[in-house]
C-alpha positions in Angstrom: 0.2 0.0 -0.1 1.2 3.4 -0.9 1.0 5.9 1.3 1.5 9.9 1.1 2.0 12.2 3.7 1.5 15.8 1.6 2.0 18.0 4.6 4.3 16.4 7.4 6.6 19.4 7.2 3.4 21.2 8.4 2.0 19.2 10.6 5.6 18.9 12.6 5.5 22.7 12.6 2.3 23.1 14.0 3.0 20.6 16.6 6.3 22.1 17.8 4.4 25.1 17.9 2.1 23.8 20.2 4.2 22.3 22.7 6.6 24.9 22.7 3.6 27.3 23.9 2.3 25.3 26.5 4.4 23.3 28.3 1.4 22.2 30.6 -1.7 20.7 29.2 -4.5 23.2 28.5 -8.0 21.9 29.9 -10.9 21.6 27.4 -12.3 25.0 28.8 -8.9 26.7 27.6 -9.0 25.2 24.2 -12.6 25.7 24.0 -12.4 29.5 24.4 -9.4 29.7 22.1 -10.6 27.9 19.1 -14.1 30.4 20.0 -11.6 33.2 19.2 -11.2 31.6 15.7 -13.9 29.9 14.6 -17.9 30.1 14.4 -18.1 34.0 13.3 -20.5 33.6 10.5 -23.4 31.6 8.9 -23.7 32.4 4.8 -24.0 29.1 4.5 -26.6 26.9 7.1 -24.5 24.3 6.6 -22.6 21.5 9.6 -19.3 23.4 9.0 -20.2 26.6 10.1 -23.1 25.6 12.3 -21.3 23.7 15.1 -19.2 25.7 16.5 -22.0 27.9 16.8 -23.8 25.3 18.8 -20.8 24.9 20.8 -20.7 28.5 21.8 -24.1 28.0 23.2 -22.9 25.3 25.2 -19.4 27.2 26.4 -21.9 30.3 27.6 -24.2 27.7 29.7 -20.9 26.0 31.0 -18.5 29.0 31.8 -21.3 31.8 32.6 -20.2 34.0 30.1 -22.5 35.2 28.1 -20.4 36.6 25.1 -20.5 33.4 23.2 -24.2 32.9 23.1 -24.5 36.6 22.8 -22.7 36.3 19.5 -24.3 33.6 18.4 -27.6 35.6 18.6 -26.4 38.3 16.4 -25.3 36.0 13.7 -28.6 34.1 13.5 -30.7 37.5 14.3 -31.5 37.0 10.0 -33.4 33.9 10.7 -35.0 34.6 13.5 -36.5 37.3 12.4 -37.7 35.7 9.0 -35.2 37.5 6.3 -33.8 34.2 5.8 -35.7 30.8 5.7 -33.2 28.0 3.8 -34.7 25.3 2.5 -31.7 22.4 2.7 -29.8 21.5 -0.6 -27.3 18.8 0.6 -26.9 16.1 3.5 -24.2 19.2 5.0 -27.2 21.8 4.9 -29.4 19.3 6.9 -27.1 19.0 9.8 -26.9 22.8 9.4 -30.5 22.9 10.6 -28.8 21.9 14.4 -28.4 25.2 15.0 -31.9 25.9 15.3 -32.6 22.9 17.2 -30.2 23.7 19.5 -31.8 27.6 20.0 -35.2 26.5 19.9 -34.3 23.8 22.9 -33.5 27.2 25.0 -35.8 29.5 23.6 -39.7 29.7 24.3 -42.9 31.1 22.9 -42.4 33.0 18.9 -38.5 32.6 19.1 -39.3 28.7 19.7 -41.9 28.6 17.3 -39.5 30.3 14.6 -36.4 27.7 15.3 -38.8 25.0 15.2 -40.7 26.0 11.4 -36.7 26.1 10.6 -36.0 22.8 12.0 -38.9 21.3 9.2 -37.8 22.6 6.9 -35.0 19.8 7.2 -36.4 17.4 8.8 -39.7 17.2 6.6 -37.5 16.2 4.0 -38.0 12.9 5.4 -41.5 12.7 3.8 -42.7 12.1 0.4 -45.8 14.7 -0.7 -48.3 12.4 0.8 -46.8 12.6 4.1 -45.3 8.9 3.9 -41.4 8.5 5.6 -38.8 7.6 2.4 -36.5 4.8 2.9 -33.6 7.0 3.1 -33.1 11.0 3.8 -32.7 12.6 0.4 -29.3 13.7 -0.6 -28.0 10.7 1.5 -25.5 9.6 -1.5 -25.5 6.3 0.0 -22.7 7.9 2.3 -22.1 7.1 5.8 -21.8 11.0 6.7 -26.0 10.8 6.4 -26.2 9.1 9.6 -24.7 12.5 11.0 -26.3 14.6 8.4 -30.0 13.2 8.5 -30.3 11.7 11.7 -29.8 13.9 14.4 -32.0 16.8 12.9 -34.9 14.4 12.5 -34.4 13.0 16.2 -34.0 16.7 17.7 -37.3 17.8 15.8 -39.4 15.1 16.7 -38.3 15.7 20.2 -38.9 19.5 20.1 -42.2 19.0 18.6 -43.3 15.5 20.2 -44.4 13.8 16.8 -43.0 10.6 16.7 -43.0 10.1 13.0 -39.6 11.6 13.0 -38.1 9.1 15.3 -40.2 6.2 13.0 -38.5 7.9 10.2 -34.7 8.5 11.4 -35.0 4.6 12.4 -35.9 3.5 8.8 -33.0 5.8 7.4 -30.3 4.6 9.9 -31.2 0.8 9.1 -31.2 2.1 5.4 -27.5 3.4 6.3 -26.5 0.1 7.5 -27.3 -1.9 4.8 -25.2 1.2 2.2 -22.4 0.9 4.4 -21.9 -1.6 7.4 -19.3 -3.5 7.3 -19.3 -7.6 9.5 -16.4 -6.2 11.4 -18.6 -3.5 13.1 -16.6 -0.5 11.2 -18.3 1.6 8.6 -17.6 1.8 4.6 -17.6 5.0 3.5 -19.9 3.9 1.0 -20.8 0.9 -1.2 -17.9 1.7 -3.6 -15.0 0.8 -1.8 -14.6 -1.3 1.5 -12.3 2.0 3.2 -13.1 2.6 6.6 -12.4 6.6 5.8 -12.0 7.8 9.1 -14.5 10.6 9.4 -17.0 8.2 7.4 -16.8 6.7 10.8 -17.1 9.8 12.6 -19.8 10.5 11.1 -22.0 7.5 12.4 -20.3 7.7 15.7 -21.3 11.3 16.2 -24.6 11.5 14.8 -25.9 8.3 16.8 -24.9 9.7 20.0 -26.9 12.7 19.2 -29.5 11.3 18.2 -30.0 9.3 21.3 -29.6 12.1 23.1 -32.8 13.3 22.1 -34.8 9.9 21.5 -37.3 9.0 23.9 -36.6 5.6 25.7 -39.6 4.3 25.6 -39.6 4.3 21.6 -39.1 0.7 20.3 -35.9 1.5 18.2 -34.4 3.3 21.2 -32.7 0.0 22.2 -31.9 -1.5 19.0 -29.9 2.1 18.0 -28.5 2.0 21.1 -26.7 -1.8 20.5 -25.9 -0.4 17.3 -24.4 2.7 18.6 -22.2 0.2 21.4 -21.0 -2.3 18.7 -19.9 0.6 16.8 -18.0 2.4 19.2 -16.3 -1.4 20.6 -15.5 -1.9 17.2 -13.3 1.6 16.6 -12.3 1.5 20.5 -9.4 -1.2 19.1 -8.0 0.7 16.2 -7.3 4.2 18.6 -3.1 4.2 18.1 -0.7 3.4 20.7 1.7 6.1 19.9 -0.7 9.1 19.0 -3.3 8.3 20.6 -5.3 9.4 17.7 -7.5 7.7 15.1 -6.5 7.2 11.4 -7.2 8.5 8.2 -8.4 4.5 7.5 -9.5 3.5 10.8 -8.0 0.1 10.6 -5.2 1.0 8.7 -1.8 2.6 11.1 0.2 3.2 8.4 -2.6 6.1 7.2 -2.3 9.4 9.0 -3.1 10.1 12.3 -6.6 12.2 11.8 -7.4 15.1 13.6 -11.4 15.6 12.8 -12.6 11.8 13.3 -10.4 11.7 16.8 -13.1 14.4 17.9 -15.8 12.8 16.7 -15.3 9.2 18.1 -13.9 10.9 21.5 -17.3 12.9 21.5 -19.4 10.0 21.3 -17.2 8.0 23.8 -17.5 10.8 26.3 -21.3 11.5 25.8 -21.9 7.7 25.9 -20.0 7.4 29.2 -22.2 10.7 30.3 -25.6 9.2 29.5 -24.6 5.7 31.1 -24.8 4.3 27.8 -21.2 2.9 28.1 -19.4 1.9 31.3 -16.7 4.7 32.3 -14.2 1.8 33.1 -13.9 0.6 29.4 -13.9 4.1 27.6 -12.8 6.8 30.0 -9.0 6.2 29.3 -9.9 6.2 25.6 -11.8 9.5 25.8 -9.0 10.7 28.0 -6.1 9.5 25.2 -8.2 11.6 22.7 -8.3 14.9 24.3 -4.6 14.3 24.9 -4.1 14.0 21.5 -6.1 16.9 20.3 -5.2 19.2 22.7 -1.1 18.9 21.5 -2.6 19.0 18.1 -4.4 22.2 18.9 -2.5 25.4 18.4 -3.8 28.6 21.1 -4.5 30.4 17.6 -6.4 27.9 16.3 -3.9 25.9 13.9 -4.7 22.5 13.9 -3.0 19.0 12.5 -3.9 16.4 9.7 -7.3 17.4 9.3 -8.5 15.6 6.5 -9.8 17.5 3.6 -13.5 17.5 2.2 -14.2 13.6 0.5 -16.6 12.4 -1.3 -17.3 8.9 -2.3 -13.8 7.5 -3.4 -13.4 4.2 -5.5 -10.1 2.7 -4.2 -8.3 2.2 -0.9 -5.6 4.0 -1.8 -8.0 6.9 -2.8 -8.6 7.5 0.8 -4.8 6.8 1.7 -4.1 10.0 -0.6 -6.8 12.6 0.9 -5.1 15.6 1.7 -4.1 16.8 5.2 -4.6 20.4 6.2 -2.2 22.1 8.8 -3.2 25.4 10.2 -6.7 26.7 10.1 -9.6 24.3 9.2 -12.9 25.5 9.8 -14.3 21.6 9.5 -11.4 20.5 11.9 -11.9 23.7 14.5 -16.1 22.8 14.6 -15.1 19.1 15.5 -12.6 20.5 18.0 -14.5 22.9 19.7 -18.1 20.0 20.0 -15.1 18.0 21.2 -13.6 20.3 23.8 -17.1 21.2 25.2 -18.8 17.9 25.7 -15.2 17.6 27.9 -16.3 20.1 29.7 -19.8 19.1 30.6 -18.6 16.0 31.3 -16.2 17.5 34.2 -19.3 20.0 35.2 -21.4 17.0 35.6 -18.8 14.6 37.1 -18.3 17.5 40.2 
C-alpha cells in the first residue's frame, strides 16, 4: 500500500509550535475558548461546518457563565429569527446545519421557539414524500456513511421539539438503510458501497450522529434499544483501533500506516464521552480512550487555532488508495475547528457533571 504524507513538514511545525507554547496540558475550557476566538463567527450557509461551532458556543456560555458566546450566536442568527432568511436544505450538509436551529429552539420559548422549530422542519420534513409517508432514506444521502450524522440528529431533535414520533420512526428507517449501504461485518463503516475502505471521518460521522440522535430519542420508542446496541457495537469496533502511540484514530481506521486524523478523533472522542455521561457506555471501558483522545487533540491544537492533519473534504472514493491519498490540512481549518470545539465543550460538560 502506497501512502503519501502531503503535509508532514507543516504538521510537525504546528505540533512544535503548540508544544513550545504550552509546557503544561491545557484544559478543555482553555482550548474551547481559544478555538471559539477563531471559529464560528458567521453563518453565510446553513451547513454543518459553520453551524456546529455556534452550537458549541451556546453550550460554552452555559458551562462558563460567560454570556458573550451566546450573544455572538444570537447576533449571527438574527436574520433567520426575523424571517429575513428561511433556508431550505439542498444537501445533507445543509440538513445537518439546521442543528443550530434545534439548539436555539431548545433554549427558547414563545414565538422565538416556534420560529426555530419551523426552520428545523424545513430540514426534517424532507424525509416525507408529498403524501406524508416516510422515505426509506433521507434525500441527499448519496449512499455515504456521512448521512448517519447529516440526517439522523436533525430528525431526532425535531421529534423531541415537536413531540411528533413520526420523526423518530422515519429516522429509524433511515438508519437501517444506511447500515445496509455502509456497515461492514466487523462493525466499522465503509464510506460508501463503492469501496470497503473504513475512512476515518466516515466512521466519525456515524459515531457522532448516533450519539446526538440517541440524546434526543425517547427511551420508550421501540427503536431506542436497538439503536443503542448499534452505537455500542460501533464504538467497541472503533476502540481497538485507537493508535497506541499517537492516541488518534487514523485516516483509514484499520490501517495504522495512514496518517493520524484530527477530525475523526474529535468525533469518536465526543461519542464516547457522551456515551459515558448518558450511562450508555461503561466508564471503566471507555474513559481511558476519551482521555487519550483529548491528549492527542490538545497537543494538535495551537492557541491560534492551527490544527494538525484534518482530512480535506471527501466524497465517494473508488479505492482504498484514494482514501490514503486524501490531503491532510495543517493550519486553520473550519471543519477541524468545529469538531475540536464540539469535543472540548463535551468534555467540559462531562467535568461539570462529574462534580
